[in-house]
C-alpha positions in Angstrom: 29.3 -5.3 -12.8 27.3 -5.2 -16.0 23.8 -5.4 -14.6 22.4 -4.3 -11.2 21.7 -7.2 -8.9 18.8 -7.5 -6.4 19.0 -9.9 -3.4 16.2 -10.8 -1.1 17.6 -11.1 2.4 14.2 -11.2 4.1 10.4 -11.4 3.7 10.9 -13.9 0.9 8.2 -16.6 1.2 7.4 -15.1 4.6 6.2 -11.8 6.1 9.0 -10.5 8.3 12.7 -9.5 8.0 12.3 -7.2 5.0 15.7 -6.5 3.5 16.6 -5.9 -0.1 20.3 -5.5 -1.2 20.7 -3.6 -4.5 24.2 -3.9 -6.0 25.1 -1.5 -8.8 28.3 -0.2 -10.5 27.9 2.9 -8.2 27.9 0.8 -5.0 25.4 -1.3 -3.0 22.5 -0.1 -0.9 19.8 -1.7 1.2 16.1 -1.0 1.0 14.9 -1.8 4.6 16.7 -3.9 7.2 14.1 -5.5 9.2 13.9 -8.0 12.1 12.6 -11.6 11.7 9.6 -12.5 13.8 7.5 -15.6 14.2 9.0 -19.2 14.6 12.2 -19.3 16.6 14.1 -20.8 13.7 13.5 -17.5 11.8 14.0 -15.3 14.8 17.5 -16.9 15.3 18.5 -15.2 12.0 18.5 -11.9 13.9 21.4 -13.2 16.0 23.5 -14.6 13.1 25.8 -12.5 11.0 24.4 -10.6 8.0 24.9 -12.5 4.7 26.8 -9.4 3.4 29.5 -7.0 4.8 27.7 -4.1 6.6 30.8 -1.8 6.1 30.5 -2.3 2.3 26.9 -1.0 2.2 26.9 2.7 1.1 23.4 3.7 2.2 20.0 2.5 3.4 16.5 3.6 2.2 13.9 2.9 4.8 10.3 2.5 3.7 8.7 2.9 7.1 9.3 2.4 10.8 7.7 -1.0 11.6 10.3 -3.3 13.3 10.0 -5.9 10.6 11.4 -3.3 8.2 13.7 -1.2 10.5 14.6 -3.5 13.4 18.1 -4.5 12.4 19.3 -1.1 11.5 21.2 -0.7 14.8 22.8 -4.1 14.3 23.9 -2.9 10.9 25.5 0.1 12.5 27.1 -2.1 15.3 28.8 -4.1 12.7 30.4 -1.3 10.6 27.7 0.5 8.5 28.5 4.3 8.5 26.4 5.5 5.5 23.2 7.6 5.4 19.7 6.1 6.2 17.1 7.9 4.1 13.5 8.1 5.3 10.5 10.5 5.6 10.5 12.9 8.6 7.6 11.0 10.3 9.4 7.7 9.8 12.4 9.1 11.5 10.3 10.3 14.4 8.7 6.9 14.8 12.0 5.1 14.5 13.2 7.4 17.3 10.8 5.7 19.7 10.6 2.2 18.2 14.3 1.3 17.9 15.1 2.3 21.6 12.0 0.2 22.6 13.4 -2.7 20.5 16.7 -2.5 22.3 15.0 -2.4 25.7 12.9 -5.5 24.9 16.0 -7.4 23.8 17.9 -6.6 26.9 15.0 -7.8 29.1 14.4 -11.0 27.0 18.1 -11.8 26.9 18.4 -11.4 30.6 15.4 -13.8 31.1 16.9 -16.2 28.6 20.3 -16.2 30.3 18.7 -16.9 33.7 17.0 -20.0 32.3 20.2 -20.9 30.3 22.3 -20.8 33.5 19.9 -23.1 35.2 20.2 -25.5 32.3 24.0 -25.2 32.0 23.6 -23.7 28.5 25.5 -20.9 26.8 24.6 -17.3 27.4 23.6 -14.9 24.6 24.2 -11.2 24.0 21.5 -8.7 22.8 21.5 -8.1 19.1 22.2 -4.5 19.8 21.9 -2.0 22.7 20.9 1.6 23.4 24.3 2.9 22.3 23.9 1.2 18.9 20.4 2.8 18.5 21.9 6.2 19.3 24.6 5.8 16.7 22.0 4.6 14.2 19.6 7.6 14.7 22.5 10.0 14.0 22.6 8.6 10.4 19.1 9.3 9.4 18.4 11.9 6.7 14.9 13.3 6.1 13.2 13.6 2.7 9.7 14.6 1.9 7.6 12.5 -0.4 7.7 13.1 -4.2 11.0 14.8 -4.2 14.1 13.1 -5.7 17.2 12.8 -3.6 20.7 11.5 -4.5 21.7 8.3 -2.8 24.9 7.5 -4.7 26.4 9.2 -7.8 24.2 7.9 -10.6 21.6 6.5 -8.2 18.7 8.6 -7.0 15.4 7.8 -5.2 12.1 9.4 -4.2 9.3 8.4 -1.8 5.6 7.9 -2.7 2.8 7.6 -0.1 2.1 3.9 0.7 -1.0 4.5 2.8 0.2 2.0 5.4 1.5 3.9 8.4 2.4 7.5 9.4 5.4 8.3 7.2 5.2 5.1 5.2 6.4 5.1 1.6 7.0 3.1 -1.6 10.5 3.7 -2.9 11.2 4.6 -6.5 14.8 4.1 -7.5 16.5 5.3 -10.7 19.9 3.9 -11.7 22.1 5.3 -14.4 22.6 2.3 -16.7 23.4 2.4 -20.4 21.4 4.6 -22.7 18.4 5.0 -20.4 18.2 4.8 -16.6 16.8 1.6 -15.0 13.7 2.2 -12.8 12.9 0.0 -9.9 9.8 0.5 -7.6 9.7 -1.2 -4.1 6.2 -1.2 -2.8 7.0 -1.3 0.9 3.8 -2.2 2.8 0.7 -1.0 0.9 -2.3 0.2 2.9 -6.0 -0.7 2.1 -8.2 1.9 0.5 -10.3 2.4 3.7 -7.2 2.7 6.0 -8.0 4.9 9.0 -5.9 8.1 9.1 -4.0 7.4 5.9 -4.8 8.5 2.3 -4.9 6.0 -0.5 -1.5 4.7 -1.8 0.2 6.3 -4.8 3.1 5.6 -7.0 4.7 6.1 -10.5 3.8 4.2 -13.6 6.0 2.8 -16.4 8.8 1.2 -14.2 11.2 -1.6 -15.4 11.0 -3.8 -12.2 8.5 -3.9 -9.4 8.8 -5.5 -5.9 5.3 -5.9 -4.5 4.2 -7.0 -1.0 1.6 -9.8 -0.9 0.6 -10.2 2.8 -3.1 -10.5 2.0 -2.7 -11.4 -1.6 -5.1 -14.4 -1.3 -7.8 -12.5 0.7 -10.9 -10.4 -0.2 -12.5 -8.0 2.2 -16.2 -7.7 1.3 -17.0 -4.3 2.9 -14.1 -2.5 4.4 -15.8 0.9 4.8 -15.1 3.0 7.9 -18.7 2.7 9.0 -18.6 -1.1 8.8 -15.3 -1.2 10.6 -16.7 0.8 13.6 -19.9 -1.3 13.5 -18.1 -4.5 13.8 -15.8 -3.1 16.5 -18.9 -1.9 18.5 -20.4 -5.4 18.2 -17.2 -7.1 19.4 -16.9 -4.7 22.4 -20.6 -5.2 23.3 -20.2 -9.0 23.2 -17.2 -8.9 25.3 -18.7 -6.8 28.1 -18.9 -8.9 31.4 -19.1 -7.3 34.8 -16.0 -9.2 36.0 -14.3 -9.4 32.7 -11.8 -7.7 30.4 -11.3 -7.2 26.7 -7.6 -7.6 25.8 -6.6 -6.2 22.4 -3.1 -7.3 21.4 -2.0 -4.3 19.3 0.9 -3.0 17.3 1.9 0.0 19.4 2.3 2.2 16.4 -0.8 3.3 14.5 -3.0 0.4 15.4 -3.3 1.5 19.1 -4.0 5.0 18.0 -6.7 3.8 15.5 -8.4 1.8 18.2 -8.4 4.8 20.6 -9.9 6.9 17.8 -12.7 4.5 16.9 -13.6 3.4 20.5 -13.5 7.0 21.6 -15.9 8.0 18.8 -18.3 5.1 19.6 -18.4 6.1 23.2 -18.9 9.8 22.3 -21.8 8.8 20.0 -23.5 6.8 22.7 -23.0 3.5 20.9 -20.8 2.1 23.7 -20.9 2.8 27.5 -18.2 4.8 29.1 -15.6 2.0 29.3 -12.2 2.5 30.9 -9.5 2.0 28.3 -5.9 1.3 29.3 -3.0 1.6 26.9 -0.5 -0.8 28.4 2.6 0.0 26.3 5.2 2.6 26.9 6.0 2.5 23.2 2.4 3.2 22.3 2.5 6.2 24.7 5.6 7.7 23.0 4.3 6.8 19.5 1.0 8.5 20.3 3.0 11.7 21.1 4.5 11.4 17.6 1.1 11.0 16.1 -0.1 14.1 18.0 2.7 16.1 16.5 1.9 14.9 13.0 -1.9 14.9 13.3 -2.3 17.4 10.5 -0.8 14.9 8.1 -3.5 12.3 9.0 -6.9 11.9 7.7 -9.3 12.5 10.7 -6.4 13.6 12.8 -8.8 15.8 14.7 -10.9 12.8 15.7 -7.7 11.1 17.1 -6.9 14.3 19.1 -10.4 14.3 20.7 -10.0 10.6 21.6 -6.7 11.3 23.2 -8.3 13.8 25.5 -11.0 11.5 26.8 -11.3 11.1 30.5 -11.7 7.3 30.3 -8.3 6.9 28.5 -5.4 5.9 30.7 -1.7 5.3 29.8 0.5 3.0 32.0 4.1 3.9 32.1 5.9 2.0 34.9 6.1 -1.7 35.5 4.1 -1.3 38.7 1.3 0.5 36.9 1.2 -2.3 34.4 1.0 -5.0 37.0 -1.7 -3.1 38.8 -4.0 -3.7 35.8 -4.4 -7.3 36.9 -6.1 -6.1 40.0 -8.7 -3.9 38.3 -12.4 -4.6 39.0 -15.2 -4.2 36.6 -15.2 -4.5 32.8 -12.3 -2.6 31.1 -10.3 -2.7 27.9 -6.6 -3.2 27.8 -4.7 -2.4 24.5 -1.2 -3.8 24.8 1.8 -4.7 22.6 3.0 -6.7 20.9 0.4 -7.2 18.2 1.3 -10.9 17.6 1.8 -11.6 21.3 5.4 -12.5 20.8 6.7 -10.0 23.3 5.7 -7.1 25.5 3.2 -6.6 28.2 0.3 -8.4 26.4 1.9 -11.7 27.5 1.6 -10.7 31.1 -2.0 -9.7 30.6 -2.7 -13.0 28.8 -1.3 -15.0 31.7 -3.8 -13.2 34.0 -6.8 -13.6 31.7 -6.5 -16.3 29.0 -7.8 -19.1 31.4 -10.9 -17.1 32.4 -14.3 -17.5 30.8 -15.2 -13.9 31.4 -12.3 -12.6 29.2 -12.2 -11.8 25.5 -9.0 -11.5 23.3 -9.6 -9.5 20.1 -7.0 -9.7 17.3 -7.0 -6.7 15.0 -4.0 -7.3 12.9 -1.9 -9.9 11.0 -0.6 -12.9 13.0 2.4 -14.5 11.5 2.9 -18.3 11.4 4.4 -19.6 14.6 3.5 -16.6 16.8 1.5 -17.0 20.0 -1.2 -14.8 18.3 -1.5 -17.2 15.4 -1.6 -20.2 17.7 -4.5 -18.7 19.7 -6.2 -17.6 16.5 -6.0 -21.1 15.1 -8.0 -22.5 18.1 -5.4 -23.8 20.5 -7.0 -25.3 23.7 -3.9 -24.6 25.7 -0.7 -22.5 25.3 2.6 -22.0 26.9 3.6 -18.4 27.9 7.0 -17.8 29.3 7.4 -21.4 30.2 4.0 -21.9 31.9 1.0 -23.7 30.6 -2.4 -22.1 30.5 -5.8 -23.5 29.4 -7.5 -21.2 26.8 -11.0 -20.4 28.1 -11.2 -16.8 27.0 -13.2 -16.0 23.9 -10.8 -15.6 20.9 -12.0 -13.2 18.3 -10.6 -11.5 15.2 -11.4 -8.3 13.3 -9.6 -8.0 10.1 -10.7 -4.5 9.1 -8.0 -2.7 11.0 -5.2 -4.3 8.9 -2.6 -2.0 7.5 -2.3 -4.1 4.4 -4.2 -4.0 1.1 -6.2 -7.2 0.2 -5.8 -9.1 -3.1 -8.1 -6.9 -5.3 -6.5 -3.7 -3.9 -3.0 -5.1 -4.6 -4.0 -5.9 -8.1 -5.4 -2.4 -8.6 -2.2 -0.9 -7.2 -0.1 -3.0 -9.6 -2.3 -2.1 -12.6 -1.8 1.6 -11.8 2.0 1.0 -12.1 1.7 -0.3 -15.7 3.3 -0.5 -18.2 5.8 -2.7 -16.5 8.8 -3.3 -18.8 10.0 -6.6 -17.2 9.2 -8.4 -13.9 7.3 -8.2 -10.7 8.8 -9.8 -7.6 6.2 -11.0 -5.0 7.5 -10.7 -1.4 6.3 -10.1 2.2 3.8 -12.9 2.1 3.3 -16.6 3.1 3.3 -19.0 0.2 -0.6 -19.2 -0.1 -0.8 -15.4 -0.1 1.9 -15.2 -2.8 0.3 -17.8 -5.0 -3.1 -16.1 -4.5 -1.8 -12.8 -5.7 0.2 -14.4 -8.6 -3.1 -16.0 -9.8 -5.0 -12.7 -9.5 -2.3 -11.0 -11.5 -2.6 -13.2 -14.5 -4.0 -11.1 -17.3 -2.3 -8.1 -15.8 1.3 -9.4 -15.8 2.4 -12.3 -17.9 3.0 -15.4 -15.7 6.6 -15.7 -16.9 7.3 -12.2 -15.5 6.0 -13.0 -12.0 8.9 -13.9 -9.8 8.7 -15.6 -6.4 12.1 -15.0 -4.8 13.4 -17.2 -2.0 15.5 -16.2 1.0 18.9 -14.8 0.0 18.2 -15.4 -3.7 19.8 -13.0 -6.1 18.5 -11.8 -9.5 20.4 -9.8 -12.2 18.2 -7.0 -13.5 19.1 -7.3 -17.2 17.8 -5.4 -20.2 15.7 -8.4 -21.2 14.3 -9.4 -17.7 15.3 -10.8 -14.4 17.7 -13.7 -14.3 18.3 -15.9 -11.3 22.0 -16.2 -10.3 22.9 -19.9 -10.0 26.3 -19.4 -8.3 24.9 -17.5 -5.3 25.8 -18.7 -1.8 23.4 -21.1 -0.1 20.5 -19.5 1.8 20.6 -19.2 5.6 17.4 -21.2 5.7 16.0 -23.7 3.2 12.8 -22.4 1.5 10.7 -25.1 3.2 11.7 -23.8 6.6 10.7 -20.2 5.9 7.3 -18.9 7.0 6.3 -22.2 8.6 6.0 -23.7 12.0 9.3 -25.2 13.3 10.4 -27.9 15.8 10.1 -25.4 18.6 6.4 -25.0 17.9 6.0 -28.8 17.5 7.8 -29.4 20.8 5.5 -26.9 22.6 2.4 -28.5 21.1 3.7 -32.0 22.1 4.2 -31.0 25.7 0.7 -29.5 25.8 -0.7 -32.7 24.3 1.1 -34.9 26.8 -0.2 -32.8 29.7 -3.8 -33.1 28.2 -3.5 -36.8 27.8 -2.2 -37.3 31.4 -5.0 -35.1 32.7 -7.6 -37.1 30.8 -6.2 -40.5 32.1 -8.8 -42.0 34.5 -6.3 -43.1 37.2 -2.6 -43.3 38.3 -2.2 -46.7 36.5 -3.1 -45.3 33.1 -0.9 -42.3 33.6 2.0 -44.6 34.5 1.4 -46.7 31.3 1.4 -43.5 29.2 4.6 -42.3 30.8 6.3 -45.7 30.2 5.4 -45.7 26.6 6.8 -42.2 26.2 10.0 -43.3 27.9 10.4 -46.3 25.6 9.9 -44.0 22.6 12.6 -41.6 23.9 14.9 -44.6 24.5 14.4 -45.8 20.9 12.3 -48.9 21.9 8.9 -49.9 20.5 6.5 -48.0 22.7 3.9 -50.9 22.5 5.0 -53.9 24.6 2.6 -56.1 22.8 4.7 -55.9 19.6 8.0 -56.8 21.4 9.5 -60.2 21.4 
């Protein structure tokens, strides 16, 4: 192979499933191996074979522990990967609680799916991986501190830089022996905002040949993202949610977001800006992750504040299923922080089933909601939703607070790219929906020449040549067409149609009108003209 090749097996035109495959004369490696989330069409990719041979991958470099970056590592091992997985020590500790939790969730969801499939005479499915695969995966991790070079393959070395996104998170600098001078590639991972609670500002090297940059919020500007403003807005949201018979539900990523909220709410209560409100962390993963954060609190900015919040008398952790279910019987205003952050899985779905139809409830989103997720559907103003096959009217207040995001906004990403200059060749914009990618590309004009801004598509391969990136035209077809990535799919359309039909039937004044509507739907399904007046 004359030039290294870089293939984008995830987070290309979308936000989840991060996975880069770098092929060199020395061998091939992966940077991240994440799980797809969002529309079912994309989530189904998790169950399909990898578009490469796992047993031919020599090593993996993991940027951080979030499941959309790490979640398919046990599957990789299950299907033959035996190399080293390089990560920071904190990332390894977090993966040690997140990957077992992922396996557990899969086992539960597959069991529920198979029960429904049996009733409908459909094929059963198997979990993507199980706890044995996770155990084998964890044995392959190798720790490396930031800023120190480590050898990945002969002639290929790497080092981690603080990304400011999550405990242990890193950008990955790779140096490949190639001709007279080594080729330098920098993969951003997820870049944190300047005012990120607990995390120092992101760093990185300058003067690289190629740059892969995330673009989650590339089209967004946050006006005032200071810590004081963040806490003020949180205080106001909590105050507005207080109802004597109500609850504030905060769908939260179990790792770091839950700990940030505990820290800030505890601080507001200690300062007298909020009353002494019971706070329930309804996530076993968040409980275990919090223990990891406590062990690493000296690495965190304001780690002492977090430790004080964790000792508060009003903070409660639910462990067992019975303790979780008991939250639905609580009286008096309280706060429940539960995973998953996009409401795609986890205990938050059970809490939503209990509260989403009640006027006295508030749902507060504090993180990114990917297209097609229940969180995004609620955020976009749905009047009714389906949760685990049941329909619920949405009467709860739906609110969003963006200042807890773990991702830099457009101006911060531009500033981060500028600090990496000079850039010899190209920047690849990934980990963003199309509008976010185009927004960042527009902002980068004047920083990077437009011809050097690449927008890779799923499974697309580029040769990293001495004169710039070149798309390979003879690559295998992508697993999903670009127009189907990062967008609502037919599953979302069907769910919306069912809800609309139910709304129309409920709004019909009498049985006769409902019968007419049902006949029209039946004719449409049978391929007939649904309007009898146009027939004959």
